[in-house]
KEVOTI-770201 format. One record per residue: chain; y, x, z of N, C-alpha, C, O, CB in turn; residue number from 1. Coordinates in pm, whole numbers. Glycine has a CB too. Layout:
+-------+--------+--------+--------+--------+--------+--------+--------+--------+--------+--------+--------+--------+--------+--------+--------+-----+
! chain !    n_y !    n_x !    n_z !   ca_y !   ca_x !   ca_z !    c_y !    c_x !    c_z !    o_y !    o_x !    o_z !   cb_y !   cb_x !   cb_z !   n !
+-------+--------+--------+--------+--------+--------+--------+--------+--------+--------+--------+--------+--------+--------+--------+--------+-----+
!     A !      Y !      X !      Z !      Y !      X !      Z !      Y !      X !      Z !      Y !      X !      Z !      Y !      X !      Z ! NUM !
...
+-------+--------+--------+--------+--------+--------+--------+--------+--------+--------+--------+--------+--------+--------+--------+--------+-----+
***
This chain:
+-------+--------+--------+--------+--------+--------+--------+--------+--------+--------+--------+--------+--------+--------+--------+--------+-----+
! chain !    n_y !    n_x !    n_z !   ca_y !   ca_x !   ca_z !    c_y !    c_x !    c_z !    o_y !    o_x !    o_z !   cb_y !   cb_x !   cb_z !   n !
+-------+--------+--------+--------+--------+--------+--------+--------+--------+--------+--------+--------+--------+--------+--------+--------+-----+
!     A ! -15917 !  -4477 !    128 ! -15841 !  -4564 !     -2 ! -15937 !  -4595 !   -101 ! -16014 !  -4504 !   -132 ! -15719 !  -4479 !    -83 !   1 !
!     A ! -15945 !  -4688 !   -150 ! -15966 !  -4594 !   -269 ! -15859 !  -4686 !   -342 ! -15848 !  -4776 !   -258 ! -16140 !  -4574 !   -346 !   2 !
!     A ! -15793 !  -4711 !   -421 ! -15668 !  -4781 !   -396 ! -15646 !  -4920 !   -366 ! -15599 !  -5002 !   -445 ! -15599 !  -4763 !   -490 !   3 !
!     A ! -15676 !  -4936 !   -275 ! -15592 !  -5108 !   -181 ! -15530 !  -5055 !   -115 ! -15554 !  -4990 !    -13 ! -15672 !  -5232 !    -77 !   4 !
!     A ! -15372 !  -5096 !   -209 ! -15260 !  -5081 !   -121 ! -15287 !  -5096 !     79 ! -15234 !  -5029 !    168 ! -15155 !  -5208 !   -187 !   5 !
!     A ! -15410 !  -5238 !     91 ! -15416 !  -5277 !    217 ! -15470 !  -5221 !    276 ! -15421 !  -5220 !    388 ! -15444 !  -5368 !    243 !   6 !
!     A ! -15568 !  -5156 !    268 ! -15736 !  -5084 !    272 ! -15856 !  -5124 !    316 ! -15950 !  -5103 !    392 ! -15747 !  -4983 !    339 !   7 !
!     A ! -15784 !  -5224 !    188 ! -15938 !  -5343 !    216 ! -16019 !  -5285 !    127 ! -16001 !  -5167 !     97 ! -15929 !  -5535 !    171 !   8 !
!     A ! -16119 !  -5359 !     71 ! -16224 !  -5305 !    -87 ! -16158 !  -5281 !   -160 ! -16207 !  -5197 !   -236 ! -16320 !  -5393 !   -171 !   9 !
!     A ! -16034 !  -5319 !   -194 ! -16082 !  -5379 !   -404 ! -15943 !  -5378 !   -454 ! -15944 !  -5501 !   -445 ! -16166 !  -5597 !   -447 !  10 !
!     A ! -15874 !  -5363 !   -481 ! -15996 !  -5288 !   -646 ! -16033 !  -5199 !   -640 ! -15988 !  -5115 !   -563 ! -15959 !  -5253 !   -790 !  11 !
!     A ! -16127 !  -5181 !   -715 ! -16255 !  -5072 !   -803 ! -16273 !  -5035 !   -866 ! -16261 !  -5120 !   -955 ! -16338 !  -5068 !   -833 !  12 !
!     A ! -16315 !  -4911 !   -924 ! -16416 !  -4871 !   -982 ! -16516 !  -4799 !   -905 ! -16499 !  -4740 !   -798 ! -16377 !  -4809 !  -1077 !  13 !
!     A ! -16621 !  -4812 !   -973 ! -16724 !  -4718 !   -975 ! -16827 !  -4745 !  -1054 ! -16845 !  -4848 !  -1119 ! -16770 !  -4695 !   -860 !  14 !
!     A ! -16933 !  -4593 !  -1043 ! -17055 !  -4526 !  -1118 ! -17186 !  -4689 !  -1081 ! -17215 !  -4732 !   -969 ! -17110 !  -4315 !  -1014 !  15 !
!     A ! -17220 !  -4726 !  -1174 ! -17315 !  -4794 !  -1120 ! -17500 !  -4696 !  -1129 ! -17503 !  -4644 !  -1241 ! -17296 !  -4949 !  -1212 !  16 !
!     A ! -17607 !  -4669 !  -1069 ! -17692 !  -4660 !  -1132 ! -17760 !  -4612 !  -1273 ! -17816 !  -4504 !  -1286 ! -17694 !  -4725 !  -1111 !  17 !
!     A ! -17751 !  -4676 !  -1339 ! -17746 !  -4683 !  -1485 ! -17697 !  -4568 !  -1586 ! -17751 !  -4504 !  -1677 ! -17668 !  -4788 !  -1508 !  18 !
!     A ! -17516 !  -4574 !  -1502 ! -17437 !  -4468 !  -1629 ! -17293 !  -4519 !  -1624 ! -17185 !  -4472 !  -1588 ! -17505 !  -4489 !  -1815 !  19 !
!     A ! -17344 !  -4656 !  -1684 ! -17240 !  -4787 !  -1619 ! -17161 !  -4737 !  -1559 ! -17175 !  -4653 !  -1470 ! -17288 !  -4895 !  -1523 !  20 !
!     A ! -17024 !  -4803 !  -1620 ! -16894 !  -4856 !  -1456 ! -16912 !  -5042 !  -1445 ! -16944 !  -5145 !  -1505 ! -16635 !  -4810 !  -1516 !  21 !
!     A ! -16850 !  -4968 !  -1290 ! -16821 !  -5173 !  -1312 ! -16695 !  -5196 !  -1259 ! -16675 !  -5111 !  -1172 ! -16939 !  -5304 !  -1208 !  22 !
!     A ! -16608 !  -5266 !  -1270 ! -16506 !  -5265 !  -1191 ! -16492 !  -5446 !  -1119 ! -16545 !  -5556 !  -1134 ! -16373 !  -5202 !  -1293 !  23 !
!     A ! -16355 !  -5363 !  -1017 ! -16371 !  -5498 !   -952 ! -16240 !  -5532 !   -907 ! -16207 !  -5506 !   -792 ! -16473 !  -5503 !   -834 !  24 !
!     A ! -16135 !  -5608 !  -1016 ! -16047 !  -5662 !  -1019 ! -15965 !  -5808 !  -1041 ! -16044 !  -5899 !  -1064 ! -16037 !  -5605 !  -1058 !  25 !
!     A ! -15850 !  -5841 !  -1039 ! -15823 !  -5958 !  -1060 ! -15831 !  -6039 !  -1220 ! -15746 !  -6032 !  -1310 ! -15703 !  -5954 !  -1003 !  26 !
!     A ! -15922 !  -6094 !  -1221 ! -15968 !  -6230 !  -1354 ! -15847 !  -6238 !  -1416 ! -15770 !  -6313 !  -1357 ! -16017 !  -6414 !  -1297 !  27 !
!     A ! -15819 !  -6206 !  -1477 ! -15689 !  -6249 !  -1582 ! -15669 !  -6240 !  -1785 ! -15597 !  -6194 !  -1874 ! -15568 !  -6137 !  -1519 !  28 !
!     A ! -15814 !  -6334 !  -1756 ! -15827 !  -6386 !  -1870 ! -15793 !  -6476 !  -1942 ! -15806 !  -6435 !  -2058 ! -15891 !  -6394 !  -1879 !  29 !
!     A ! -15756 !  -6578 !  -1941 ! -15647 !  -6666 !  -1896 ! -15552 !  -6638 !  -2006 ! -15536 !  -6642 !  -2128 ! -15588 !  -6636 !  -1743 !  30 !
!     A ! -15484 !  -6597 !  -1863 ! -15345 !  -6538 !  -1956 ! -15295 !  -6374 !  -2130 ! -15229 !  -6320 !  -2219 ! -15264 !  -6480 !  -1800 !  31 !
!     A ! -15434 !  -6400 !  -2019 ! -15392 !  -6277 !  -2192 ! -15523 !  -6306 !  -2278 ! -15547 !  -6189 !  -2307 ! -15389 !  -6038 !  -2158 !  32 !
!     A ! -15562 !  -6334 !  -2301 ! -15672 !  -6303 !  -2403 ! -15590 !  -6340 !  -2554 ! -15604 !  -6313 !  -2674 ! -15829 !  -6413 !  -2371 !  33 !
!     A ! -15526 !  -6393 !  -2496 ! -15402 !  -6378 !  -2659 ! -15290 !  -6288 !  -2710 ! -15235 !  -6268 !  -2818 ! -15310 !  -6490 !  -2668 !  34 !
!     A ! -15277 !  -6239 !  -2578 ! -15220 !  -6108 !  -2588 ! -15285 !  -5991 !  -2606 ! -15224 !  -5885 !  -2592 ! -15159 !  -6087 !  -2495 !  35 !
!     A ! -15495 !  -5998 !  -2659 ! -15462 !  -5839 !  -2740 ! -15449 !  -5823 !  -2826 ! -15417 !  -5893 !  -2923 ! -15522 !  -5747 !  -2748 !  36 !
!     A ! -15483 !  -5679 !  -2806 ! -15373 !  -5621 !  -2957 ! -15522 !  -5727 !  -3107 ! -15602 !  -5821 !  -3102 ! -15374 !  -5302 !  -2980 !  37 !
!     A ! -15478 !  -5638 !  -3196 ! -15516 !  -5694 !  -3357 ! -15712 !  -5625 !  -3318 ! -15813 !  -5695 !  -3319 ! -15381 !  -5570 !  -3549 !  38 !
!     A ! -15703 !  -5498 !  -3293 ! -15759 !  -5475 !  -3369 ! -15876 !  -5449 !  -3216 ! -15948 !  -5350 !  -3209 ! -15695 !  -5373 !  -3488 !  39 !
!     A ! -15875 !  -5530 !  -3132 ! -15919 !  -5572 !  -2911 ! -15973 !  -5708 !  -3009 ! -15926 !  -5753 !  -3113 ! -15717 !  -5617 !  -2711 !  40 !
!     A ! -16104 !  -5755 !  -2919 ! -16152 !  -5877 !  -2836 ! -16278 !  -5875 !  -2781 ! -16335 !  -5766 !  -2791 ! -16150 !  -5993 !  -2908 !  41 !
!     A ! -16348 !  -5974 !  -2721 ! -16430 !  -5945 !  -2617 ! -16482 !  -6100 !  -2640 ! -16443 !  -6203 !  -2694 ! -16359 !  -5888 !  -2464 !  42 !
!     A ! -16588 !  -6055 !  -2570 ! -16733 !  -6196 !  -2644 ! -16710 !  -6271 !  -2509 ! -16670 !  -6218 !  -2405 ! -16971 !  -6133 !  -2676 !  43 !
!     A ! -16745 !  -6419 !  -2530 ! -16728 !  -6498 !  -2491 ! -16799 !  -6470 !  -2338 ! -16768 !  -6560 !  -2260 ! -16757 !  -6589 !  -2581 !  44 !
!     A ! -16868 !  -6388 !  -2292 ! -16935 !  -6376 !  -2179 ! -16843 !  -6253 !  -2130 ! -16888 !  -6275 !  -2017 ! -17099 !  -6356 !  -2195 !  45 !
!     A ! -16782 !  -6176 !  -2115 ! -16679 !  -6116 !  -2117 ! -16504 !  -6116 !  -2005 ! -16432 !  -6213 !  -2026 ! -16675 !  -6151 !  -2241 !  46 !
!     A ! -16467 !  -6043 !  -1932 ! -16377 !  -6073 !  -1916 ! -16254 !  -6020 !  -1953 ! -16265 !  -5915 !  -2017 ! -16392 !  -6088 !  -1836 !  47 !
!     A ! -16134 !  -6059 !  -1932 ! -15994 !  -6007 !  -1873 ! -15991 !  -5903 !  -1764 ! -15930 !  -5962 !  -1675 ! -15920 !  -6121 !  -1816 !  48 !
!     A ! -16030 !  -5745 !  -1705 ! -15962 !  -5738 !  -1540 ! -15885 !  -5701 !  -1569 ! -15879 !  -5653 !  -1682 ! -16004 !  -5669 !  -1419 !  49 !
!     A ! -15762 !  -5699 !  -1471 ! -15687 !  -5586 !  -1419 ! -15653 !  -5525 !  -1312 ! -15615 !  -5586 !  -1212 ! -15610 !  -5591 !  -1443 !  50 !
!     A ! -15666 !  -5342 !  -1322 ! -15686 !  -5325 !  -1171 ! -15548 !  -5285 !  -1205 ! -15477 !  -5313 !  -1301 ! -15811 !  -5220 !  -1085 !  51 !
!     A ! -15515 !  -5168 !  -1038 ! -15375 !  -5121 !  -1053 ! -15324 !  -4993 !  -1128 ! -15283 !  -5077 !  -1207 ! -15332 !  -5107 !   -930 !  52 !
!     A ! -15297 !  -4903 !  -1167 ! -15237 !  -4753 !  -1204 ! -15286 !  -4723 !  -1182 ! -15368 !  -4688 !  -1267 ! -15151 !  -4681 !  -1183 !  53 !
!     A ! -15316 !  -4686 !  -1025 ! -15340 !  -4621 !   -869 ! -15507 !  -4621 !   -864 ! -15575 !  -4518 !   -867 ! -15262 !  -4735 !   -719 !  54 !
!     A ! -15550 !  -4732 !   -857 ! -15691 !  -4737 !   -882 ! -15708 !  -4667 !   -935 ! -15764 !  -4576 !   -874 ! -15751 !  -4819 !   -926 !  55 !
!     A ! -15679 !  -4638 !  -1094 ! -15712 !  -4630 !  -1208 ! -15733 !  -4438 !  -1140 ! -15815 !  -4375 !  -1073 ! -15589 !  -4702 !  -1345 !  56 !
!     A ! -15672 !  -4428 !  -1173 ! -15584 !  -4285 !  -1104 ! -15679 !  -4157 !  -1010 ! -15727 !  -4044 !  -1018 ! -15456 !  -4360 !   -970 !  57 !
!     A ! -15661 !  -4268 !   -925 ! -15727 !  -4267 !   -823 ! -15916 !  -4241 !   -897 ! -15982 !  -4140 !   -919 ! -15678 !  -4422 !   -733 !  58 !
!     A ! -15934 !  -4336 !   -908 ! -16085 !  -4296 !  -1001 ! -16107 !  -4147 !  -1110 ! -16190 !  -4068 !  -1153 ! -16105 !  -4439 !  -1121 !  59 !
!     A ! -16009 !  -4173 !  -1110 ! -15993 !  -4071 !  -1216 ! -16054 !  -3932 !  -1162 ! -16090 !  -3874 !  -1265 ! -15832 !  -4056 !  -1255 !  60 !
!     A ! -16065 !  -3901 !  -1122 ! -16135 !  -3742 !   -972 ! -16291 !  -3795 !  -1009 ! -16384 !  -3716 !  -1025 ! -16078 !  -3775 !   -699 !  61 !
!     A ! -16304 !  -3933 !  -1020 ! -16463 !  -3910 !  -1022 ! -16588 !  -3946 !  -1090 ! -16701 !  -3976 !  -1053 ! -16495 !  -3939 !   -937 !  62 !
!     A ! -16516 !  -3927 !  -1226 ! -16537 !  -3984 !  -1338 ! -16531 !  -3869 !  -1448 ! -16454 !  -3853 !  -1542 ! -16442 !  -4095 !  -1355 !  63 !
!     A ! -16623 !  -3807 !  -1408 ! -16747 !  -3706 !  -1500 ! -16690 !  -3707 !  -1657 ! -16658 !  -3804 !  -1726 ! -16942 !  -3790 !  -1500 !  64 !
!     A ! -16689 !  -3567 !  -1686 ! -16634 !  -3597 !  -1843 ! -16676 !  -3590 !  -1893 ! -16612 !  -3606 !  -1997 ! -16566 !  -3564 !  -1909 !  65 !
!     A ! -16795 !  -3565 !  -1915 ! -16985 !  -3577 !  -2034 ! -17055 !  -3657 !  -1972 ! -17168 !  -3685 !  -2014 ! -17114 !  -3423 !  -2050 !  66 !
+-------+--------+--------+--------+--------+--------+--------+--------+--------+--------+--------+--------+--------+--------+--------+--------+-----+
***
């Protein structure tokens, strides 16, 4: 189980072959866009994706320090 409460496949966080990370989560852009902190912004092609705290904590052990 990679952070799923129902033993399904998502949400998830994984490393791509180029070293970047991808996130599978719930798109909440419409709901959260206006609530971004003043020092945060997103481009038109970016989305605000929410994952559970548990998903991120489980992924932490697989994320390299450097």
